[in-house]
N, C-alpha and C positions, 0 to 999 in steps of 0.2 A: 407219380408219373401217369399220364393218361394213355400213354402209348400212342398217341397222335404226334405225327411230326411237328417240330416246333414252328415252322413256317405256316402251318394250318391253325395254329392257336393265336386267338385274339383276346386280349384282355379289355374289358369296357368298365371302368369305375363308375359305380352308381352314385352320380353326384347331382341328380336332377333337382335337388331341392336346396342346394347350398347358395348363398349370396355372394356375388362376385363384384359388388358395387362398393365395398368397404376398401378405403385406402389406408395404407400403413402410416403409422405415426413415425416422426423423426426421433422422439425421445420417448422411450418406453418407461412404465412405472417401475416401482422398486418391488414388485410382488410377482410371485409365480401363480399359475392359475391351473386348476382342474375343473373340467365341466363334464358331468356325465352321471350315470346311474351310481349310486352308492350300494354296490352289491359285490358278493363274492366274485373273485376271478378278476377283479378291476384292479387289482394290486394296491388298494388304498391303504390297508395297514403299513405296508412298507413306505409309502409316501408320507403319511402322517408321522411315522417313526423318523424317518429321515429329516423331514422338515422340523420336527420338535428337537432333535439332537443338535440340529445346525442353527437353530434359532431363526429359520427362514420364514419370511412373510409369505404365507400361502392363503389363497381364497379358493374354497372349494364350493362349487355350485352343483346342485342336483338333489335328487330324492333317493331314497331307498332304505332297505333294512339294517344297514351297517351304521347309519348316522348316529345313533346314540352311543355305540362303542367307539366310534371314530372320534367324536366329541369328547368323550371321557379320557381318551389318550393323547389328545391334542395339546400342544404347547400354546402358550399365550399369543404367539403371533399368527396362528392359524384361525381363519374366520370361515364359518359355515353360512352360505347365503341361501341355501334351499333352491327351489326353483326359481329361475330369473327369466324375465321376457326376452324375446330374440333381441331387441335392440340394446337391451343391458348386457346380454350375452356377448354381441359383436363388439360393443365398446369395451367390455373387459378383455376380451381375446385380443383386440387391436392394441390395448394399452399395456398388456402384460409384459414383463420381462421375457417370459417363456411360457408356453404352454406345456404341461406335463402329462403324459399318457403312460401311466404306470401298469397297464393291463396285461395280464398273462395270456388273455384269450381273445383279443381283438381280431376280428375277421376282416375288418376295412378300417374303421375309426374315422366317422364322418367329422367329429369335432377336431381331430387332427387336421384334416383336410380344411376345415374352417379356419383354423389358426394359421396354417399356411396362407391360405387366401386373403387372410388379414396382414400378411407379412411377419407374422409372429414365428420366432423360432420354437421347436419343439424338442424337448427332452423325452424320449420314448424308450420303453422297455424293448429290448432286442428279442422280440417274440411275436408270434402271429403275423400280421400284415405290416405292422409298423416299419420293420426295416425296408419295405418296398416303398415307403412315403418318406423315410428320413435318410438322408446320407449323411453319415457321421462328419462332423466338421463343416458341413456345407450350409444345410438348412437347420440344423440342430445336432443333438447327440443321442447316441443310443446307450443304455446300461443294462446290466444284467444281474445286479445284486443291490441290496439296500446300501451296502458300503459304497458302491460306485455311484449311486444316486446322491449319497451324502457328499461325496467328492465333488460331483457336477454342481450341487446346490451352493458349494462354497467357492467353487472356482469359475463358474459360468461367466462368460464374457461374450456378448453378441458381436463385439467388434472383432473377435478372433475367427468368426465364422468366414467361410469364403464368400457367403452371400450377404447383402445388406437386406434390411426389411423389405425393401423395394423389389430387389431381385428374387428374394424368397417368393414374394407374391406373384412376380411375373412368371417364375417357373411353375408355381402352382396353378395360375391361370392357363398356362400352356398345356398342363397335364390334366387338370381336373375341372375345367369349365363345363357346365352342363350341356353347351352346344357340341363340345368334343365328344362327350358321351353319346348323345343323340346321333352323331355323325359316325361314329364306330359302330353303333347298333344298326344303323341304315346300311352301312358297307357290308356287315356280316349278313344281314338279311338278303341283301342283293345277291351276294355270293351264292348263298344256299338256294335262292329261288331260280338260279340259272340252271 
């Protein structure tokens, strides 16, 4: 708690670099996707374990010090793509069955926002800032253990979410569009300067 009265607190999500011109697909692919750094704290050992145990098709994009150990532990349906260019990343996000954010430490999670802006549901760890981005059962699901993630990987059905891919995108645009960020910052600055 900051000690500030709630009516004086404004949250501006830093989304100035995200693309908002990607439209959702009507038919998702049969794979789950992770995009990000392959590093400690990102929850990747749990993700690889859960996907391997359930035989889930998973694509992992990114670089980092854990790649070799993750590859050694990965089942046959897990593919490591390394770094992918922006257009490839957006296509993969758009066409994924769901994006998975297993991080224990995410302070905001820009790729989570990018997935939502593509209309893609998110399965995210109930930690850090992720619960602020995901409403369980609406635009994705939250989990807090490897066993719960395994259950979600075997039972996930985007048709059971309260939002369709188009409405996931619309809600994300309303909340995270770069213009909204800039407008919020300008409002705060105007108030401070008065």
